[in-house]
TORDREN-378127 format. One record per residue: residue in three letters; x, y, z of N, C-alpha, C, O in turn. Coordinates in steps of 0.02 Angstrom, whole numbers, padded with zeros to 5 digits, always signed. Layout:
N
alaXYZXYZXYZXYZ...
//
This chain:
303
met-00321+01678-04894-00313+01631-04838-00241+01635-04815-00193+01628-04852arg-00237+01648-04747-00171+01656-04719-00139+01588-04707-00170+01543-04678ser-00076+01584-04729-00040+01521-04720-00006+01520-04651+00015+01572-04626arg-00002+01459-04619+00027+01452-04552+00102+01460-04555+00137+01432-04598ala+00126+01500-04508+00198+01513-04507+00234+01450-04483+00212+01416-04437pro+00290+01437-04515+00328+01377-04495+00354+01384-04422+00374+01438-04401ser+00352+01328-04385+00374+01329-04314+00450+01336-04309+00488+01311-04350arg+00469+01372-04258+00540+01385-04248+00573+01322-04220+00548+01289-04176pro+00629+01309-04248+00665+01248-04223+00686+01257-04150+00705+01311-04128ser+00684+01200-04113+00704+01201-04042+00779+01209-04036+00818+01177-04071thr+00797+01253-03991+00869+01267-03981+00892+01242-03913+00948+01257-03891ala+00847+01203-03879+00866+01180-03812+00926+01135-03814+00969+01136-03770ser+00929+01095-03868+00985+01048-03871+01048+01081-03894+01103+01057-03880ser+01040+01138-03930+01100+01171-03955+01132+01217-03904+01191+01233-03909arg+01090+01239-03854+01118+01286-03804+01155+01246-03751+01132+01194-03727pro+01211+01272-03732+01248+01238-03679+01214+01246-03612+01183+01298-03599ser+01218+01195-03570+01186+01198-03504+01227+01242-03458+01287+01233-03449thr+01192+01291-03428+01226+01339-03384+01205+01331-03311+01228+01367-03268ser+01161+01282-03298+01138+01274-03229+01189+01235-03189+01219+01187-03214ser+01200+01256-03127+01246+01222-03082+01208+01169-03043+01146+01169-03042pro+01244+01124-03011+01210+01072-02972+01166+01099-02916+01117+01067-02898ser+01184+01158-02889+01144+01186-02834+01080+01215-02857+01035+01226-02816thr+01071+01230-02924+01009+01260-02949+00971+01212-02991+00925+01233-03027thr+00989+01147-02988+00953+01099-03028+00883+01090-03001+00874+01085-02941arg+00834+01088-03045+00765+01081-03024+00755+01013-02992+00789+00964-03008ala+00706+01010-02946+00691+00947-02914+00662+00898-02963+00628+00918-03010ser+00677+00837-02953+00652+00785-02997+00577+00779-02990+00549+00799-02939pro+00543+00751-03040+00470+00745-03036+00448+00708-02974+00392+00718-02951ala+00491+00664-02946+00469+00627-02887+00458+00672-02827+00421+00654-02781his+00491+00732-02827+00485+00778-02771+00434+00832-02783+00422+00874-02740arg+00402+00832-02842+00352+00883-02857+00283+00859-02836+00270+00798-02834his+00240+00905-02820+00172+00889-02803+00131+00890-02868+00126+00941-02901thr+00104+00835-02885+00064+00831-02946-00009+00829-02928-00028+00797-02879arg-00049+00862-02965-00121+00865-02955-00153+00813-03000-00147+00816-03061thr-00186+00768-02969-00220+00715-03007-00293+00733-03016-00323+00767-02975his-00321+00709-03070-00390+00721-03085-00435+00674-03045-00426+00613-03047thr-00483+00703-03009-00529+00663-02969-00598+00667-02999-00623+00722-03011pro-00629+00611-03011-00697+00612-03039-00744+00649-02993-00734+00650-02932pro-00797+00678-03021-00846+00715-02978-00877+00668-02927-00887+00608-02941gly-00893+00695-02868-00925+00657-02816-00878+00621-02770-00899+00594-02719arg-00814+00619-02785-00766+00587-02742-00726+00639-02703-00714+00695-02726his-00706+00617-02643-00668+00663-02600-00596+00668-02625-00563+00619-02641thr-00573+00730-02627-00504+00742-02648-00458+00737-02588-00464+00778-02542pro-00413+00689-02585-00369+00684-02527-00320+00741-02524-00298+00768-02575his-00303+00759-02461-00253+00812-02453-00186+00787-02475-00167+00731-02460pro-00149+00828-02510-00082+00806-02531-00037+00796-02472-00043+00832-02422ser+00008+00748-02477+00055+00736-02422+00103+00794-02417+00120+00826-02467pro+00127+00808-02354+00172+00866-02346+00237+00855-02382+00259+00798-02391pro+00267+00908-02404+00332+00902-02439+00384+00870-02394+00386+00882-02334thr+00424+00829-02424+00476+00795-02386+00536+00840-02372+00577+00824-02329his+00542+00895-02408+00601+00937-02398+00590+00993-02348+00635+01032-02334leu+00527+00997-02319+00514+01049-02270+00543+01028-02202+00547+00969-02188pro+00562+01076-02160+00589+01058-02094+00536+01026-02050+00477+01045-02053arg+00557+00978-02010+00510+00942-01967+00486+00988-01911+00526+01023-01880arg+00421+00987-01899+00393+01031-01849+00399+00998-01780+00383+00940-01771gly+00423+01036-01733+00434+01010-01666+00371+01011-01625+00316+01010-01651arg+00381+01014-01559+00324+01017-01514+00289+01083-01520+00314+01131-01551arg+00230+01084-01491+00192+01146-01495+00231+01204-01464+00255+01200-01408gly+00236+01256-01503+00270+01316-01480+00343+01318-01497+00376+01368-01482glu+00371+01266-01528+00442+01265-01545+00451+01283-01619+00431+01245-01663gly+00480+01339-01632+00498+01358-01699+00439+01375-01744+00447+01380-01804cys+00378+01383-01714+00321+01400-01757+00294+01469-01743+00249+01492-01778gly+00321+01504-01692+00300+01572-01678+00236+01577-01639+00212+01632-01626cys+00207+01519-01620+00144+01522-01583+00158+01517-01508+00214+01500-01487val+00108+01532-01468+00115+01532-01395+00107+01461-01370+00059+01426-01387ser+00153+01439-01328+00150+01371-01300+00096+01368-01247+00091+01413-01205arg+00056+01315-01248+00004+01304-01199+00015+01237-01165+00034+01189-01198pro+00004+01233-01101+00014+01168-01067-00039+01119-01089-00097+01136-01099leu-00019+01056-01097-00065+01005-01117-00109+00981-01060-00164+00957-01072ala-00087+00988-00998-00126+00966-00941-00114+01015-00883-00062+01047-00880arg-00163+01019-00839-00157+01064-00782-00106+01036-00733-00110+00977-00714pro-00058+01075-00713-00006+01050-00668-00035+01032-00600-00083+01063-00577leu-00005+00980-00566-00028+00960-00501-00009+01013-00449+00044+01043-00454pro-00053+01024-00400-00036+01074-00349+00021+01049-00306+00030+00989-00296ala+00058+01096-00280+00114+01079-00236+00087+01050-00171+00035+01073-00147pro+00121+01000-00142+00097+00971-00079+00095+01022-00024+00141+01063-00016ser+00041+01020+00015+00034+01067+00069+00081+01049+00126+00098+00990+00135pro+00103+01098+00164+00148+01083+00220+00111+01043+00274+00050+01050+00282pro+00148+01001+00309+00114+00960+00361+00086+01004+00416+00115+01054+00435gly+00028+00983+00442-00004+01018+00496-00008+00974+00557+00021+00920+00558thr-00043+00996+00608-00049+00960+00671-00122+00952+00689-00166+00983+00658ile-00135+00911+00738-00204+00903+00764-00214+00958+00816-00182+00957+00869pro-00258+01006+00804-00267+01060+00852-00299+01035+00916-00343+00992+00913pro-00279+01060+00973-00310+01040+01037-00385+01054+01039-00422+01022+01076glu-00407+01102+00999-00478+01120+00999-00522+01063+00974-00583+01065+00983met-00491+01012+00942-00531+00955+00920-00564+00920+00979-00615+00886+00971gly-00536+00927+01038-00564+00896+01097-00632+00924+01117-00667+00893+01158lys-00651+00981+01089-00716+01011+01105-00773+00980+01066-00831+00995+01078leu-00757+00937+01018-00809+00905+00977-00835+00844+01014-00817+00787+00999asp-00877+00857+01064-00898+00802+01108-00945+00753+01074-00961+00701+01103arg-00969+00769+01014-01012+00722+00978-00974+00683+00924-01003+00642+00889leu-00911+00697+00917-00871+00665+00866-00863+00591+00882-00841+00573+00937lys-00880+00548+00834-00875+00476+00844-00823+00443+00799-00797+00390+00816asp-00808+00474+00742-00763+00443+00693-00715+00496+00668-00736+00547+00639leu-00650+00486+00678-00599+00531+00653-00550+00491+00610-00516+00446+00635asp-00547+00508+00547-00505+00471+00499-00454+00520+00469-00472+00563+00429leu-00391+00513+00488-00338+00556+00464-00284+00516+00427-00230+00543+00413asp-00298+00454+00411-00246+00412+00380-00228+00438+00311-00270+00465+00275phe-00164+00428+00293-00136+00450+00229-00142+00525+00220-00158+00549+00165thr-00129+00562+00273-00126+00635+00270-00056+00656+00292-00015+00614+00312arg-00043+00721+00289+00022+00748+00309+00021+00775+00380+00061+00818+00398ile-00026+00750+00420-00030+00771+00490+00034+00749+00526+00056+00692+00519ser+00062+00794+00565+00123+00780+00602+00115+00803+00674+00059+00818+00696gly+00170+00805+00710+00167+00825+00779+00147+00768+00825+00157+00710+00808thr+00118+00784+00881+00098+00734+00930+00022+00733+00937-00013+00777+00912ile-00003+00681+00971-00075+00676+00984-00091+00720+01044-00065+00707+01098pro-00133+00772+01037-00148+00815+01094-00188+00778+01147-00234+00741+01129pro-00172+00786+01211-00211+00752+01263-00284+00771+01262-00327+00732+01283glu-00299+00832+01238-00368+00854+01235-00412+00810+01191-00474+00811+01197leu-00380+00772+01146-00420+00728+01103-00456+00675+01144-00507+00648+01121gly-00431+00660+01202-00465+00611+01246-00532+00635+01271-00572+00595+01296asp-00546+00700+01265-00612+00725+01286-00667+00704+01239-00726+00710+01255cys-00649+00679+01181-00699+00653+01134-00716+00582+01155-00696+00533+01122asp-00751+00576+01210-00762+00510+01240-00815+00469+01203-00831+00414+01225asn-00841+00495+01148-00889+00457+01108-00856+00424+01048-00890+00398+01003phe-00790+00426+01046-00755+00398+00988-00774+00324+00978-00776+00285+01026tyr-00788+00308+00916-00801+00240+00895-00744+00213+00852-00724+00155+00858glu-00718+00257+00807-00661+00240+00765-00612+00298+00765-00631+00356+00760leu-00548+00280+00772-00494+00330+00770-00439+00302+00725-00403+00256+00744asp-00432+00331+00666-00384+00308+00616-00330+00361+00607-00342+00415+00579leu-00270+00346+00632-00214+00392+00627-00156+00361+00588-00100+00388+00590asp-00168+00306+00554-00114+00270+00521-00087+00307+00460-00122+00349+00431ser-00025+00291+00442+00007+00319+00383+00009+00395+00384-00005+00428+00334thr+00027+00423+00442+00036+00495+00450+00107+00508+00476+00147+00462+00482phe+00121+00571+00491+00187+00590+00517+00184+00601+00592+00227+00635+00620leu+00135+00573+00625+00128+00583+00697+00185+00549+00734+00212+00498+00713ser+00203+00578+00790+00256+00551+00833+00234+00561+00906+00176+00575+00920gly+00282+00552+00951+00265+00559+01021+00236+00494+01050+00246+00441+01021thr+00202+00499+01105+00175+00441+01139+00098+00444+01141+00068+00494+01122ile+00069+00389+01164-00004+00384+01168-00026+00419+01233-00002+00401+01286pro-00070+00469+01230-00090+00505+01290-00129+00460+01338-00165+00415+01317gly-00121+00473+01402-00158+00436+01452-00232+00451+01450-00273+00414+01477ser-00250+00507+01417-00321+00525+01412-00361+00476+01369-00422+00480+01367phe-00326+00430+01335-00361+00379+01297-00402+00333+01342-00442+00294+01317ala-00392+00338+01407-00431+00298+01454-00506+00314+01451-00547+00275+01474lys-00522+00372+01422-00593+00392+01417-00628+00359+01358-00689+00366+01351phe-00590+00323+01316-00621+00294+01256-00654+00227+01274-00630+00174+01253asp-00708+00231+01311-00742+00169+01331-00778+00136+01273-00788+00075+01274asn-00796+00175+01223-00834+00147+01167-00792+00135+01105-00818+00118+01052leu-00726+00142+01111-00682+00136+01052-00685+00065+01025-00676+00016+01060phe-00698+00062+00960-00705-00002+00925-00645-00015+00879-00623-00073+00873asp-00620+00037+00847-00568+00030+00796-00514+00082+00810-00527+00142+00809leu-00452+00059+00822-00396+00104+00834-00338+00083+00789-00312+00028+00795glu-00318+00128+00744-00265+00114+00696-00212+00169+00701-00225+00228+00688met-00151+00149+00720-00095+00195+00726-00034+00169+00690+00022+00192+00703asp-00043+00121+00645+00014+00090+00611+00046+00139+00562+00016+00188+00541his+00109+00123+00544+00148+00162+00497+00153+00235+00518+00143+00281+00478thr+00168+00246+00582+00181+00312+00609+00245+00310+00649+00278+00258+00652gln+00263+00365+00679+00322+00368+00723+00301+00373+00796+00339+00395+00838ile+00240+00353+00811+00216+00351+00880+00257+00299+00918+00264+00242+00896ser+00282+00317+00975+00328+00274+01012+00302+00265+01083+00244+00277+01098gly+00348+00244+01128+00327+00232+01196+00298+00162+01204+00310+00118+01163thr+00260+00153+01255+00229+00088+01269+00153+00094+01265+00125+00149+01264leu+00121+00037+01262+00048+00036+01264+00027+00048+01336+00040+00005+01379pro-00005+00104+01351-00022+00120+01420-00072+00070+01450-00107+00035+01413lys-00074+00068+01516-00119+00021+01551-00193+00037+01538-00236-00005+01550val-00206+00097+01513-00276+00115+01500-00305+00070+01446-00366+00065+01439phe-00262+00036+01407-00288-00009+01355-00325-00068+01386-00366-00100+01353asp-00310-00084+01448-00344-00140+01481-00418-00127+01488-00458-00174+01493lys-00438-00064+01488-00508-00046+01499-00548-00041+01434-00609-00029+01436met-00516-00050+01377-00551-00044+01313-00586-00110+01297-00565-00147+01253ala-00639-00123+01334-00672-00187+01329-00708-00197+01262-00719-00253+01241arg-00725-00143+01228-00762-00148+01165-00716-00148+01104-00740-00149+01047leu-00652-00145+01115-00604-00141+01059-00610-00204+01016-00608-00260+01041ser-00615-00193+00951-00620-00248+00903-00559-00252+00858-00542-00307+00835leu-00527-00195+00844-00470-00195+00798-00417-00147+00825-00431-00090+00840leu-00355-00173+00830-00299-00132+00853-00240-00144+00806-00215-00200+00801tyr-00219-00091+00770-00161-00093+00725-00109-00045+00751-00119+00016+00750val-00052-00072+00773+00005-00030+00793+00067-00054+00757+00123-00037+00778his+00060-00094+00705+00118-00122+00671+00158-00069+00634+00132-00016+00616asp+00222-00083+00624+00268-00038+00589+00273+00029+00625+00269+00082+00594thr+00282+00026+00690+00292+00086+00731+00349+00071+00781+00368+00013+00789pro+00376+00122+00815+00427+00110+00866+00397+00092+00935+00433+00091+00984ile+00333+00077+00938+00301+00061+01002+00335+00000+01033+00344-00051+00999ser+00352+00005+01096+00390-00048+01130+00351-00072+01191+00291-00062+01196gly+00387-00103+01237+00355-00129+01297+00329-00199+01286+00355-00236+01244thr+00278-00217+01322+00248-00283+01318+00175-00278+01296+00146-00224+01295leu+00147-00336+01280+00076-00337+01264+00036-00323+01328+00056-00343+01382pro-00021-00288+01321-00060-00272+01381-00078-00334+01421-00101-00384+01393his-00068-00332+01486-00084-00390+01528-00159-00401+01532-00182-00457+01545gly-00197-00349+01521-00270-00356+01523-00300-00374+01456-00359-00363+01444ile-00259-00402+01412-00282-00417+01345-00340-00468+01347-00381-00471+01301gly-00343-00507+01399-00396-00556+01404-00465-00525+01415-00516-00559+01410lys-00466-00460+01432-00530-00426+01442-00561-00401+01376-00617-00376+01375trp-00523-00407+01322-00549-00383+01258-00593-00437+01227-00573-00472+01181asp-00652-00444+01253-00696-00498+01233-00718-00492+01160-00736-00543+01130asn-00717-00431+01132-00743-00422+01064-00688-00415+01012-00703-00405+00953val-00625-00420+01031-00570-00407+00984-00568-00461+00930-00576-00521+00944glu-00556-00439+00869-00553-00484+00811-00486-00482+00775-00465-00532+00747glu-00453-00424+00776-00389-00417+00740-00339-00378+00784-00354-00324+00809leu-00279-00409+00793-00224-00378+00829-00162-00383+00787-00142-00438+00766asn-00130-00326+00773-00071-00327+00730-00016-00286+00764-00021-00225+00771phe+00038-00321+00785+00095-00289+00818+00159-00300+00779+00213-00286+00805lys+00157-00323+00718+00217-00342+00682+00264-00283+00670+00242-00225+00667asn+00328-00299+00663+00379-00248+00649+00381-00193+00702+00387-00134+00686thr+00376-00214+00765+00383-00168+00821+00433-00198+00871+00448-00257+00867pro+00460-00157+00917+00506-00184+00968+00470-00215+01028+00501-00227+01079ile+00406-00229+01022+00368-00259+01078+00400-00325+01097+00418-00365+01054ser+00408-00336+01162+00444-00394+01187+00401-00431+01238+00341-00418+01246gly+00433-00478+01273+00397-00517+01323+00369-00581+01294+00393-00607+01243thr+00319-00607+01327+00286-00669+01305+00212-00655+01292+00186-00601+01308leu+00179-00704+01265+00107-00698+01255+00072-00701+01322+00083-00748+01360pro+00031-00651+01338-00003-00652+01403-00047-00713+01412-00071-00742+01363ser-00058-00733+01474-00099-00791+01487-00170-00783+01463-00203-00832+01444gly-00194-00722+01463-00263-00710+01441-00271-00711+01366-00327-00704+01341phe-00217-00719+01330-00220-00718+01256-00265-00774+01229-00303-00764+01181thr-00262-00832+01260-00299-00889+01234-00374-00886+01252-00412-00928+01230thr-00395-00836+01290-00466-00829+01307-00503-00784+01258-00562-00771+01267leu-00468-00760+01207-00498-00715+01157-00537-00757+01107-00511-00778+01055asp-00599-00770+01124-00640-00817+01085-00655-00791+01015-00666-00831+00969his-00657-00725+01006-00676-00696+00941-00617-00674+00899-00626-00646+00844leu-00556-00685+00923-00497-00663+00887-00489-00704+00822-00490-00766+00824glu-00481-00669+00766-00474-00702+00701-00404-00694+00672-00376-00743+00646his-00375-00634+00676-00308-00621+00648-00262-00596+00704-00278-00548+00739phe-00205-00629+00710-00156-00609+00761-00087-00612+00730-00067-00662+00701asp-00050-00555+00735+00015-00550+00701+00066-00517+00748+00059-00459+00767val+00117-00556+00766+00173-00530+00806+00239-00545+00769+00290-00556+00801ser+00237-00545+00703+00296-00559+00663+00348-00504+00672+00331-00445+00680ser+00412-00524+00672+00469-00477+00677+00464-00433+00739+00478-00373+00736thr+00445-00463+00794+00445-00428+00858+00494-00464+00905+00529-00511+00883arg+00498-00443+00967+00542-00475+01016+00503-00522+01062+00527-00540+01116ile+00444-00541+01040+00405-00589+01078+00441-00656+01078+00462-00680+01026ser+00448-00685+01137+00483-00749+01143+00442-00796+01186+00383-00783+01199gly+00472-00849+01209+00437-00897+01250+00406-00952+01209+00425-00963+01151val+00360-00987+01239+00329-01045+01206+00259-01026+01181+00228-00978+01205leu+00236-01064+01133+00167-01054+01109+00120-01087+01159+00129-01145+01177pro+00069-01050+01181+00024-01078+01231-00012-01141+01205-00036-01143+01149arg-00016-01191+01249-00051-01251+01229-00125-01240+01221-00159-01276+01183ala-00151-01191+01255-00223-01178+01252-00244-01140+01190-00302-01120+01184met-00198-01131+01141-00217-01097+01080-00273-01135+01043-00310-01106+01004gly-00278-01199+01057-00330-01238+01025-00400-01218+01046-00449-01237+01014asn-00405-01180+01100-00471-01158+01124-00497-01097+01085-00554-01076+01095met-00455-01068+01043-00475-01008+01005-00511-01029+00942-00481-01037+00889asn-00575-01038+00948-00614-01069+00895-00620-01026+00832-00628-01053+00778asp-00616-00960+00839-00625-00915+00781-00559-00896+00749-00559-00860+00698leu-00503-00919+00776-00438-00899+00749-00428-00926+00678-00434-00986+00666lys-00413-00880+00632-00402-00898+00562-00329-00887+00539-00304-00924+00497lys-00297-00838+00568-00228-00822+00546-00185-00809+00607-00200-00764+00647phe-00131-00848+00614-00083-00838+00669-00015-00829+00637+00012-00874+00606met+00014-00768+00646+00077-00750+00614+00128-00731+00668+00118-00685+00707ala+00184-00768+00668+00238-00753+00715+00306-00764+00682+00352-00788+00714arg+00311-00748+00619+00371-00763+00580+00430-00717+00597+00421-00659+00616glu+00490-00745+00591+00553-00708+00597+00555-00664+00659+00562-00603+00654pro+00549-00694+00718+00553-00654+00780+00624-00626+00789+00673-00656+00767gln+00628-00570+00822+00693-00541+00837+00729-00578+00893+00790-00570+00903arg+00692-00619+00930+00721-00663+00980+00692-00733+00969+00633-00741+00955ala+00735-00782+00975+00714-00851+00962+00662-00873+01013+00668-00860+01073ala+00611-00907+00988+00560-00935+01032+00585-01001+01061+00641-01023+01048glu+00543-01032+01100+00561-01095+01132+00503-01145+01126+00447-01127+01108gly+00519-01208+01141+00466-01257+01146+00451-01292+01080+00490-01290+01032thr+00393-01323+01080+00372-01363+01023+00305-01338+00997+00276-01291+01024leu+00282-01369+00944+00217-01351+00916+00162-01379+00961+00164-01437+00981pro+00112-01337+00977+00058-01362+01021+00015-01415+00985-00007-01406+00928lys+00005-01471+01020-00031-01527+00990-00106-01514+00984-00138-01537+00937lys-00134-01477+01031-00206-01466+01032-00229-01411+00985-00286-01388+00989leu-00185-01389+00943-00203-01335+00898-00258-01356+00849-00292-01313+00820glu-00267-01420+00840-00317-01443+00791-00388-01426+00813-00434-01428+00773gln-00396-01408+00877-00462-01389+00900-00483-01321+00872-00542-01304+00870ala-00434-01281+00851-00449-01217+00818-00463-01233+00744-00422-01219+00700gly-00520-01261+00733-00536-01289+00667-00541-01239+00611-00542-01259+00553asp-00546-01173+00626-00553-01123+00573-00486-01096+00548-00485-01052+00505leu-00431-01121+00574-00365-01095+00554-00354-01105+00479-00362-01159+00452glu-00334-01049+00446-00320-01050+00375-00246-01038+00359-00221-01063+00309his-00213-00999+00402-00144-00979+00387-00103-00979+00452-00120-00944+00500ile-00050-01019+00454-00004-01021+00510+00066-01008+00483+00090-01043+00439asn+00099-00956+00510+00166-00940+00489+00211-00934+00550+00207-00886+00588leu+00254-00985+00559+00301-00987+00615+00372-00988+00588+00416-01021+00616his+00383-00952+00535+00447-00948+00499+00504-00929+00546+00501-00876+00578ser+00556-00972+00551+00618-00957+00587+00608-00942+00661+00642-00900+00689met+00561-00976+00693+00551-00967+00764+00596-01011+00806+00597-01005+00867gln+00635-01055+00774+00680-01100+00809+00643-01150+00854+00668-01170+00906leu+00584-01169+00833+00546-01219+00870+00575-01288+00855+00605-01298+00802ser+00566-01334+00901+00593-01401+00893+00537-01453+00900+00479-01435+00907gly+00556-01515+00898+00507-01568+00906+00483-01594+00839+00517-01587+00788thr+00425-01624+00841+00397-01655+00781+00333-01619+00760+00304-01580+00799leu+00312-01633+00701+00249-01605+00675+00192-01647+00702+00186-01706+00684pro+00149-01619+00744+00097-01659+00777+00049-01691+00726+00025-01656+00681pro+00036-01755+00733-00013-01787+00688-00082-01756+00694-00122-01759+00647glu-00097-01726+00752-00163-01696+00762-00176-01638+00715-00234-01621+00702trp-00123-01609+00689-00132-01553+00643-00163-01575+00577-00187-01533+00538gly-00164-01638+00565-00197-01662+00505-00272-01653+00505-00306-01664+00455arg-00299-01631+00561-00371-01618+00567-00389-01546+00552-00447-01527+00555leu-00339-01506+00535-00353-01435+00518-00378-01432+00446-00339-01418+00400lys-00441-01445+00437-00469-01453+00370-00472-01387+00331-00475-01388+00270his-00471-01331+00365-00474-01266+00330-00405-01235+00318-00399-01181+00290leu-00352-01270+00339-00285-01242+00332-00264-01239+00259-00266-01288+00223glu-00244-01178+00237-00223-01166+00168-00148-01154+00163-00118-01171+00111lys-00117-01125+00213-00046-01110+00210-00013-01122+00277-00036-01097+00328leu+00040-01161+00276+00078-01177+00337+00152-01167+00322+00179-01200+00277ser+00185-01122+00359+00255-01108+00349+00293-01122+00414+00283-01089+00465leu+00337-01172+00411+00380-01190+00467+00454-01184+00448+00497-01216+00478tyr+00468-01144+00398+00535-01136+00372+00583-01112+00427+00566-01068+00466gly+00643-01143+00430+00694-01121+00476+00686-01147+00547+00722-01125+00592asn+00639-01194+00559+00631-01223+00625+00666-01290+00629+00688-01318+00578lys+00672-01317+00688+00705-01381+00699+00653-01437+00704+00655-01480+00749ile+00608-01435+00657+00553-01483+00657+00576-01547+00621+00608-01543+00568ser+00558-01603+00648+00574-01667+00616+00510-01709+00615+00458-01690+00640gly+00517-01768+00584+00461-01813+00581+00426-01810+00514+00446-01773+00470ala+00374-01849+00507+00336-01855+00445+00280-01805+00442+00259-01777+00493arg+00256-01795+00382+00199-01751+00372+00137-01782+00402+00127-01842+00396pro+00092-01742+00434+00033-01770+00464-00010-01805+00411-00011-01784+00353pro-00045-01858+00430-00087-01893+00381-00145-01851+00359-00167-01806+00395asp-00170-01865+00299-00227-01828+00272-00290-01847+00311-00344-01821+00296
//
């Protein structure tokens, strides 16, 4: 029977340490230890070493090909113009070019589309003046030219647009006066001239617009007095004339209470004088009234 050889004594403690601080082994806290997982349980992936360099964005320092995360947006197309050939579309009833990069002027040939029902040119780069050929738009219902550089005056041909229901020319350089034939627009519901150099006074036919609901001449050069017959406008809901470029005159119309559907009146800084008419207390649908900056005195109308 072979006898077991005696174990050699450990010499680790007797040998001098020759390792330098730069070659010292990592402490157990930095080592990856493999733990025993019972059968049937998922083995979690070990956490990445803390001493490895941090990985940057895709394609940085990893040797792989960088790929875009999203498809780049196409470059904006150069602005174009309205070709005169559009006038040959004699069946065209609705042309909507708003919020496009259309520039240049309105070609007179566009007036040959005499079946137009809606023409939306707002928020474009159009300039120039309104062609006289617009006189052919007998059936025009909706005309929007706001937020453009269209200038000049509103031509007299607008007097013939008897079917016009909506006209937006606000925020443009359009000047001149309001059309004198505005009283012929029996079907008009919305008129917006704010932030334009339009001047003069409200035409006498303005108060005959029985179907007018929204009217805005804020920040214009409209002056004069407010017509007393405004009370005859039974469908009027919003009347805006705030911050005129020229001071208005006169007092608040007393018979305005007859316009019983009024919801919003803004006469901010019109320099009107007088008292607040007690009759205005009958405006049962009124939600907002602004008389800031006027020379109004007196008590609030009774409830």
